[in-house]
C-alpha positions as MATLAB code, in Angstrom:
seq = 'MERFTLSGNAYFDSLAQPVLLAADGVIQYQNKAMTELERSCGLGAAPGQPLPENLAALGQEAVTRLELAGVSYQVRTHASEAGVLYTFQEVRADGLGKYEALRLCGQMRSSLGETLVALQQLYDGMVETEQLKLEGQFNPLLKQYSRILRMVSSTELLVQSEEDLRNGWNPAPLSLSSLANRLHRELGPLTRQFDCEAEGNLVVWADEKLLRQALLNLVLNGLQAGGRVEMKLHRAGEQALIVVTTVGGQPMEAQAFSRLGGGEEAADSFRPGGLHFGMELCWKVFRLHNGTLAVTNGEAGVQVTGRIPLFRTEEHPTAQSTPDYLEYDGGIPDVLVELSDYLPEEWYSVSEFLD';
ca = [
     115.336   82.541  106.651;
     117.362   84.069  109.472;
     115.579   85.104  112.673;
     115.975   88.430  114.367;
     114.456   90.293  117.312;
     112.644   93.576  116.745;
     111.478   95.822  119.538;
     107.868   96.865  119.028;
     108.492  100.174  120.745;
     111.440  100.904  118.441;
     109.425  100.295  115.289;
     105.709  100.783  115.904;
     105.818  103.875  118.151;
     106.576  106.161  115.217;
     104.101  104.647  112.754;
     101.058  106.683  111.725;
      99.145  103.413  111.404;
      97.373  102.323  114.646;
      98.806   99.051  116.021;
      98.207   97.000  119.160;
      99.505   93.669  120.497;
      97.465   91.283  122.627;
      98.271   88.001  124.391;
      95.685   85.694  125.935;
      92.989   88.250  125.173;
      94.716   91.074  127.054;
      96.275   94.126  125.406;
     100.030   94.190  126.001;
     101.019   97.171  123.847;
      99.588   99.879  121.627;
     101.422  102.596  119.737;
     100.737  106.338  119.873;
      98.536  106.247  116.767;
      96.360  103.600  118.438;
      96.092  105.748  121.567;
      94.897  108.681  119.451;
      92.375  106.446  117.686;
      91.088  105.230  121.050;
      90.612  108.824  122.223;
      88.604  109.711  119.129;
      86.358  106.669  118.937;
      86.204  105.131  122.447;
      86.979  101.630  121.219;
      87.784  100.456  124.754;
      91.389   99.499  124.080;
      94.144  100.159  126.632;
      97.244   98.276  127.793;
      96.387   95.767  130.534;
      92.706   95.717  129.564;
      90.841   92.869  127.836;
      90.477   93.133  124.082;
      87.261   94.825  122.929;
      84.703   92.209  121.896;
      84.797   93.104  118.180;
      88.576   92.495  118.155;
      88.570   89.428  120.403;
      86.182   87.718  117.991;
      88.778   87.800  115.225;
      91.019   84.844  114.562;
      94.810   84.916  114.622;
      95.078   85.409  110.854;
      92.062   87.456  109.884;
      90.951   90.669  108.211;
      87.768   92.696  108.717;
      86.288   96.182  108.369;
      85.278   98.315  111.359;
      83.507  101.673  111.421;
      85.082  103.817  114.155;
      83.926  107.395  114.714;
      82.573  107.568  111.180;
      85.811  106.318  109.601;
      86.191  102.906  107.975;
      89.241  100.846  108.974;
      90.562   97.581  107.667;
      91.753   95.560  110.674;
      94.216   92.747  110.071;
      95.568   90.236  112.623;
      98.849   88.396  112.546;
     100.022   85.733  115.011;
     103.523   85.999  116.485;
     105.421   84.488  119.400;
     104.590   87.563  121.489;
     100.862   87.374  120.794;
      98.451   88.619  118.142;
      99.269   91.857  116.315;
      96.322   94.028  115.251;
      96.947   96.648  112.544;
      94.414   99.317  111.533;
      94.464  100.795  108.035;
      92.109  103.646  107.190;
      90.029  102.901  104.089;
      89.580  105.979  101.924;
      86.025  106.714  100.922;
      87.178  107.694   97.418;
      88.586  104.238   96.655;
      91.993  103.910   95.038;
      94.514  106.611   95.773;
      96.525  108.370   93.087;
      99.602  106.192   93.323;
      97.630  102.949   93.453;
      95.693  104.033   90.347;
      98.877  104.955   88.465;
     100.472  101.651   89.432;
      97.386   99.803   88.213;
      97.473  101.728   84.925;
     101.130  100.809   84.495;
     100.321   97.136   85.009;
      97.480   97.390   82.494;
      99.805   98.972   79.921;
     102.262   96.119   80.468;
      99.515   93.522   80.018;
      98.238   95.289   76.906;
     101.746   95.253   75.458;
     101.983   91.512   76.051;
      98.562   91.077   74.437;
      99.662   92.913   71.294;
     102.845   90.796   71.124;
     100.715   87.638   71.396;
      98.440   88.856   68.586;
     101.498   89.631   66.477;
     102.887   86.120   67.022;
      99.527   84.550   66.211;
      99.219   86.607   63.030;
     102.804   85.896   61.918;
     102.230   82.159   62.418;
      99.494   82.124   59.786;
      99.935   81.657   56.089;
      98.772   84.539   53.914;
      95.455   82.898   53.008;
      94.639   82.430   56.707;
      95.560   86.045   57.434;
      93.198   87.292   54.741;
      90.420   84.959   55.864;
      90.616   85.927   59.536;
      91.405   89.636   59.202;
      87.813   90.576   59.983;
      88.060   88.727   63.306;
      91.278   90.484   64.291;
      89.935   94.001   63.688;
      87.515   93.999   66.670;
      90.378   92.881   68.923;
      92.549   95.811   67.844;
      89.652   98.209   68.302;
      89.046   96.973   71.863;
      92.794   97.157   72.496;
      92.600  100.829   71.456;
      89.567  101.481   73.663;
      91.332  100.066   76.728;
      94.422  102.145   75.905;
      92.198  105.223   75.868;
      90.731  104.341   79.253;
      94.191  103.827   80.742;
      95.592  107.041   79.240;
      92.616  109.103   80.398;
      92.745  107.617   83.898;
      96.465  108.390   84.184;
      95.755  111.995   83.297;
      92.739  112.421   85.561;
      94.186  110.954   88.763;
      97.231  113.225   88.673;
      97.024  116.715   90.106;
      97.847  119.683   87.902;
     101.058  120.118   89.911;
     102.013  116.497   89.138;
     101.373  117.062   85.454;
     103.413  120.250   85.393;
     106.361  118.362   86.886;
     106.245  115.844   84.066;
     104.912  117.694   81.049;
     106.912  118.667   77.987;
     105.834  122.165   76.824;
     107.295  123.977   73.847;
     106.169  126.652   71.365;
     103.359  124.954   69.467;
     101.854  126.210   66.236;
      98.097  125.708   66.506;
      97.898  126.402   62.783;
     100.143  123.410   62.075;
      98.317  121.300   64.647;
      94.996  122.081   62.959;
      96.409  121.121   59.576;
      97.680  117.804   60.964;
      94.340  116.990   62.586;
      92.604  117.803   59.302;
      94.942  115.441   57.406;
      94.734  112.656   59.980;
      90.974  112.734   60.599;
      89.954  113.480   57.030;
      90.289  109.868   55.828;
      88.527  108.577   58.962;
      85.346  110.648   58.837;
      83.707  113.197   56.580;
      81.975  114.646   59.621;
      84.976  116.730   60.687;
      86.386  119.982   59.381;
      89.138  122.144   60.810;
      90.512  125.551   59.893;
      92.951  127.862   61.649;
      94.247  131.389   61.347;
      97.960  131.576   60.549;
     100.718  132.321   63.055;
      98.901  131.031   66.139;
     101.619  129.902   68.554;
     101.061  128.850   72.180;
     103.289  127.429   74.928;
     101.893  123.894   75.227;
     102.437  120.181   75.624;
     101.357  118.959   72.204;
     100.477  115.427   73.298;
      98.171  116.642   76.092;
      96.535  119.298   73.931;
      95.955  116.804   71.098;
      94.347  114.431   73.591;
      91.949  117.132   74.775;
      91.053  118.282   71.256;
      90.447  114.727   70.071;
      88.143  114.213   73.077;
      86.143  117.280   72.045;
      85.926  115.989   68.474;
      84.769  112.577   69.749;
      82.029  114.169   71.853;
      80.715  115.999   68.808;
      80.830  112.943   66.556;
      78.983  110.875   69.151;
      76.292  113.562   69.313;
      75.521  112.694   65.700;
      76.429  115.960   63.986;
      79.194  117.472   61.935;
      82.112  118.766   63.991;
      83.747  122.050   63.052;
      86.922  123.219   64.760;
      88.051  126.820   64.245;
      91.174  128.388   65.717;
      91.867  132.104   65.597;
      93.350  134.999   67.525;
      91.357  136.904   70.131;
      93.546  139.640   71.546;
      96.398  137.989   73.464;
      94.730  134.590   73.396;
      94.217  131.761   70.951;
      90.539  130.891   70.634;
      89.639  127.256   69.906;
      85.971  126.746   69.050;
      84.586  123.226   68.518;
      80.989  123.238   67.299;
      78.648  120.308   66.712;
      76.464  121.304   63.771;
      73.220  119.421   63.311;
      73.738  117.141   66.305;
      71.493  116.653   69.278;
      71.689  119.244   72.068;
      72.385  117.944   75.542;
      69.385  117.258   77.729;
      68.879  119.883   80.418;
      69.461  117.425   83.249;
      72.634  116.099   81.634;
      73.919  119.607   80.992;
      73.359  120.547   84.648;
      75.577  117.630   85.698;
      78.403  118.584   83.350;
      81.554  119.274   85.320;
      79.916  118.063   88.523;
      82.745  115.796   89.677;
      81.496  112.418   90.893;
      77.978  113.085   89.666;
      79.133  114.102   86.191;
      78.357  111.777   83.314;
      79.290  111.524   79.663;
      76.110  113.178   78.500;
      76.885  112.887   74.801;
      76.512  109.118   74.756;
      75.427  106.551   77.364;
      78.135  104.040   78.193;
      81.022  106.393   77.426;
      84.067  106.978   79.607;
      82.122  109.504   81.738;
      85.034  111.919   82.128;
      85.919  113.276   78.678;
      85.018  116.866   79.526;
      86.744  116.663   82.909;
      89.911  115.688   81.074;
      89.565  118.623   78.661;
      88.992  121.149   81.448;
      92.088  119.879   83.226;
      94.292  120.162   80.136;
      93.160  123.709   79.380;
      93.681  124.799   83.002;
      97.155  123.271   82.847;
      97.885  125.591   79.916;
      96.607  128.616   81.883;
      93.497  128.560   79.741;
      89.751  128.163   80.127;
      87.037  126.041   78.589;
      83.327  126.846   78.319;
      80.462  124.684   77.053;
      77.352  126.227   75.456;
      74.255  124.136   74.881;
      71.848  125.242   72.151;
      69.154  123.913   69.853;
      71.661  123.630   67.000;
      74.043  121.531   69.083;
      76.879  121.957   71.550;
      79.696  124.474   71.260;
      82.904  124.286   73.278;
      85.106  127.384   73.439;
      88.662  127.116   74.720;
      91.153  129.923   75.302;
      94.945  129.614   75.701;
      97.376  132.535   76.058;
      99.448  133.173   72.957;
     103.166  132.432   73.183;
     105.526  135.263   73.982;
     109.020  134.754   72.641;
     110.683  136.635   75.481;
     109.315  134.144   78.049;
     111.039  131.103   76.538;
     113.689  132.370   74.112;
     115.607  129.078   73.789;
     112.652  126.715   73.306;
     112.135  124.871   70.021;
     108.891  124.029   68.267;
     107.741  120.421   68.254;
     108.275  118.468   65.007;
     105.533  117.540   62.553;
     104.787  113.884   63.305;
     101.911  111.535   64.063;
     101.484  110.673   67.743;
     101.314  107.014   68.748;
     100.062  105.333   71.917;
     100.855  101.658   72.451;
     101.764  101.232   68.787;
      98.462  102.698   67.518;
      98.035  106.270   66.150;
      96.479  108.414   68.858;
      93.618  109.447   66.568;
      92.501  105.797   66.429;
      92.898  105.457   70.194;
      90.990  108.625   71.115;
      88.197  108.016   68.564;
      87.897  104.291   69.254;
      84.381  104.713   70.712;
      83.215  106.116   67.367;
      85.194  104.674   64.457;
      84.071  101.440   62.762;
      86.175   98.291   63.097;
      87.437   98.539   59.509;
      89.905  101.256   60.543;
      91.639   98.836   62.927;
      93.091   96.748   60.134;
      95.276   93.927   61.365;
      97.300   94.049   58.142;
      98.057   97.723   58.801;
      99.411   97.292   62.319;
     100.649   93.692   62.547;
     101.916   92.999   59.036;
];
């Protein structure tokens, strides 16, 4: 590798990340960000002065955490010919940032894809009698594959701001009547605990994939509550009204209901061990569509009422309606992905998806 000389002042002065250089235990240089950090926390670092004790104790290739003025910093050292370079990186209290989370989700999707390819190769390498004999052992794997896909998809949606989603969404005139009919056809074979009916000529300006994801989350919540789920869509003035009712299920406990929508303290109150953010996802999707979502808790069960403005032709005169097709996520129908916490393993038939 070729060597080159880099002036610290030319590079580090403009960095927002605090940096200092020390030689023989004495500070030789610090950038402007480090000077500002020193002013705010009184670390005791200044050019020409000995290194503060908590920094001097570090080795030449080390990493540690320091609390300075109530802020957590990761401090990393690196040895060079000029001395030891100390870099300070603020550690966010909320953990992973948006871009780190999206990158992680992308890597998980890639790994999941490779996993499905490996399962396909394993299945194809078997003779038919082996495939039939082991099908019951493949089904749980495909169900867990679907559950992880749901976690990844939900995380991708939740970590993005509504502005981010608007920059990447794909809205078009969407017939809620047709969407209701498709959900009825797709979920009917999976469970008898779901019914859906819609008034005709209900058209909204929406991203079908996102809206389907939210509606399937609401259906899942109701099914997990142990009741029959009824979805009704009809007109209410200039809005489309979407009402999802759990009939005969268990109402939410008062404490759980009080936490609903409470950000970090919110929990999936319909079922312990769930994803813990199903309703947060639904609220976000409805807000994205300039709509609202309200949850009512009663003795007969839980009712969720969503409102989305009806589509006005003059606002988007050249837009086309989305086609009538089944959505897929990672090679699996989205209904099986979104309901993977509820459906039995038999619906994740290896012969259906890998044959």
